[in-house]
Residue, then its C-alpha position, 0 to 999 in steps of 0.5 A: x167156344x170150341x177150339x182145337x188145341x195141340x201142344x208144341x211137343x210130342x208128350x202130353x205136358x202142361x209147360x209150366x215155369x219155362x224159366x227165364x224167357x230171354x235165356x230160352x232161345x228155343x221159345x217160339x217167336x210169338x212167345x218171345x214177342x209176348x214176353x217182350x210186350x209184357x216187359x214193356x207194359x209193366x216195366x219189368x225186365x224180360x229176365x224177370x218174366x216166367x213163361x208159365x205155359x204155352x200151347x199151340x192153338x188153332x183159333x177159329x178166326x183172325x180175332x185170335x179168340x179175343x173178338x172185340x165188339x163191332x169188329x169183323x174178322x176173316x173167318x179162317x182158321x188161324x194157327x197160334x199160341x195161348x201163352x200164360x206169363x207170370x210176373x210180380x205175383x200176377x198172371x197174364x194170358x196172351x193169344x198170338x198167331x204164328x207171326x207178330x200179332x198178339x193180344x193180352x186178354x186176361x190178367x189175374x193173380x197168381x194162384x187163380x186161372x187155368x193153372x192151379x199150381x200154388x205159388x208155394x210150389x214154385x221153389x221146388x219146381x225150379x230146383x227140380x228144373x235146375x237139377x235136371x238141367x245140370x245132370x243132363x249137361x254133365x252127361x252131355x258135356x255141355x253147359x247147363x245154359x245149352x239145355x232147355x226145358x220144353x215140358x213139365x207136368x205134375x205127376x203122382x208116382x205110384x211108388x218111390x221109384x218115380x216111375x223108373x224102377x231099377x231091377x233088383x231094387x225095392x221101393x217104398x210103396x207110397x204115392x209120391x207127388x212129383x214131376x215129369x220133365x222134358x228137356x231139349x239139347x242140340x235138337x234131341x229130347x230127354x225125359x226126367x222123373x222127379x219128386x218134390x224133394x229134389x230127387x231126379x231120375x233119368x228116364x228116357x233118351x238120357x246117356x249114362x252118367x259114367x262118362x269121363x269128366x268133361x275137360x276144363x274149358x281152359x284145357x280144351x284144344x278145339x275151342x271156337x275160333x272166337x276164343x282166340x280172337x277174344x284173347x288177342x283183343x283182351x291182350x291189346x286192350x290191357x297192353x299185355x302179352x296173349x300168354x298172360x290171358x287164360x281161358x276160364x270157360x267157354x259156354x255154348x249159348x243160344x242168343x235170343x236175337x242179333x244183339x248177342x246179349x249186348x243190346x244198345x238202347x234205341x236199336x232194333x235187332x233181328x228177332x231170330x235165335x243166334x247160336x254162339x258162345x259166352x267166353x270168360x277170360x282172366x288176366x291178372x285179378x280180373x275176369x272179362x266176358x266176350x259174346x260171339x255169334x256164328x262168326x269168328x269176331x266176338x263182342x267185348x262185354x266187359x269186366x265180370x262182376x260176380x253175383x255176390x259182389x260186395x259193394x262199398x262206397x268210397x268218399x273223401x273225409x275232411x281233416x283239419x285244417x280245412x284249407x284245401x291243401x291235401x287235407x282229405x283222407x280217402x275212406x271206404x264205407x260199408x253202407x249197411x253197417x255205416x262202418x268206414x276205414x281209411x284207405x289213404x291219407x292226405x290227398x285232394x282228389x281220387x278216381x277209382x275203377x268200377x270194381x274198386x281194384x285200382x285207385x288214382x289219387x292227386x296229392x299236393x307236393x308244394x304250393x305250386x305243384x301236384x302229382x298224380x299217383x296210383x295207390x298200391x296194395x301196401x298203401x303207398x302211392x307211386x307217382x307217374x305225373x307232376x304239374x301245376x294242377x290236375x282235375x277230372x281223373x277218370x279210369x277206363x272200364x278195365x283199369x288199364x288207362x287213366x284220363x285227366x286234364x293237366x295244367x303244366x304251369x300257372x297260366x298255361x293252357x289245359x291239356x288232355x292227358x292219358x296214362x296207360x298202366x305200366x307206362x312211365x310217360x303219359x300221352x297228350x292226344x290232340x283235340x282237332x279244331x280246338x286251339x289250346x286255351x280256346x276252350x274250358x275242359x269238361x267231363x271225361x267218360x270212357x267206353x269200352x272203345x275209347x274216351x268221350x270228351x266234353x269241352x266248352x269253347x271260350x266265347x259264344x256257343x255251348x258244349x261240344x263233345x269229341x271221341x278219342x279211340x286211341x288213334x284219332x278223334x271224331x266230333x260227336x256234336x253239341x252235347x254235354x257228356x254225362x257218362x256211359x252205359x256199360x256193356x254198350x257203345x252208348x254214351x249218356x249226354x245232355x242235349x239243349x233244345x231251342x225252347x230252353x229245355x233239355x233232354x237226356x239222350x244216348x249217343x253212339x260214336x260213329x252212329x249218332x243219337x240213339x234214343x231220348x230217355x228223359x225230357x226236363x227243364x234241366x238234366x243234371x247228372x246220369x249214371x247206369x249200371x253194368x247190368x239192367x236196362x235203366x239209367x239213374x237220372x237227376x233232373x229239375x222239371x221247373x223253377x221250384x228248386x226241386x231235384x228229382x232222382x229217377x230210375x228211367x228205363x231204356x224205353x223212357x219209363x220213369x219212376x222217382x227214387x228220391x226228391x231234394x229241394x234247394x240243392x246244387x252240384x248234384x252228381x249220381x253214381x251207381x255200382x256196376x251190379x246196380x243195387x247201390x247208388x249215391x246222390x251227392x249234392x250241396x245244400x247251403x254250404x254243406x256237402x252230402x251224399x245219400x246212399x240209396x238201395x235201388x228199387x227198395x220202397x225206402x231207398x235211403x240207407x245212410x247219408x255221408x257228410x263229405x266234401x266230394x262225390x261218393x262212388x259205389x264200387x263192386x268187388 
């Protein structure tokens, strides 16, 4: 087939390993569509798909070079792209037009097909790309994320000068294999030459390197307007002065669509590149992330968890005698070495922030009273509330507020209580249309914007859910809240259907249902990490007593992680960085927690014998 081909940039390069697709905001829309299609087909995050090559093509007709038997096509030349994608050791070829039409026409193993590069070359190639982007970013005083790779071709340079000799210098006269790169930043093109050992030379359009060092972002006087808005928002969330918030970094970012890097499950976004910023702020020991677009109002993304965050598991350890009166110690376990240490002694319940920095505990003070206290750095506890009993302790995502149910005296109604860090008096938000004592309290789950509350009215009727935003309370519907998807506004909820089955759905306060993630006979528990578009779900599909723990993507694709038989009181939890999860359950009269490595072929790391759910945290 005679097809005219032309590359998308004005240099003769085969565009290899363009890097993380979603970070390449300047990729043509049809190429982005191909990445998204493959992501959904093979259930792999788009961030893990590499654009190995793309070339602009004029197809001879509307079949896009992929005619199907028995089909007729308009005989008009059609502009589009041939795109080669790589994921999980496989290579996929797509043909597209300039709009939304595309077709996957071939799947091969990496190392074969039209690109002859061996996979062993990939680390050197990627290291070269990173080095060139970092060098250009430093010269232009911009963030590396604002530099994009437009082209890369293999070259054998005639000597060690890499095709860019400097006057008066001598170079080894040996053939030197390497690469020619074309980078783009702010609409301009720049050229680099490299060998395969990591050496790079700026060769075209690159400004000199002897400029002043860029000013640290926290000291820049003309930060984007969104930075000031982010500082004010974070101070309000934490209840601190704006002067106690510092700027760590402000990076220019090309968001791939209108979600600004913070998509909601089940929501659609304008598929157009949106220029903006990623803003990192610090308050106390924590760092927080904001995303902005072209307007001054940023979106709060939550706590920043470093890539090398250490994950540990917190759980209760029973002491003797086991009569339920403060005879538990709180232990922290290092999962892979199964080594634990005691965090505090003689408590009966606990709650911990996702980053493990703040811990609240419940302690019995007499036969008829308990106290709720915060565990301090020196190991002592500072009580801030006392009553007959407390339960359902739940920290918000930034560690500034704690919610729980409190019963002031025996026989009293249960009240919702919220304590704010640094305050001396907890508050009791009203629950509209619910008479005190007329409901059984249930799950409490915080989002970035407020508190989700599940109650079950006494008498007829199932669970109801409410949402308190700090000022007022709104009805969510007949759901049982199971948790929250971090970095979104979406709650995980169980929905009862008329036929007796259940669904795991997402619910956005003020907007209603988002999407159905799972349908089962019974949905028991669910949890989601701060990074990754999936949910860990425990469910039953029949009456055989089998509980399946599955990894379910936002698109509803399910992969079984674990299976248990004849268990009850099942709970799941997952670390914010998503690599460690726990499944807690009761089998017979024995309480256990399995610690799992998410995504591993053999996920079970260890099992813990303990009286309450184990919680993985990331520090």
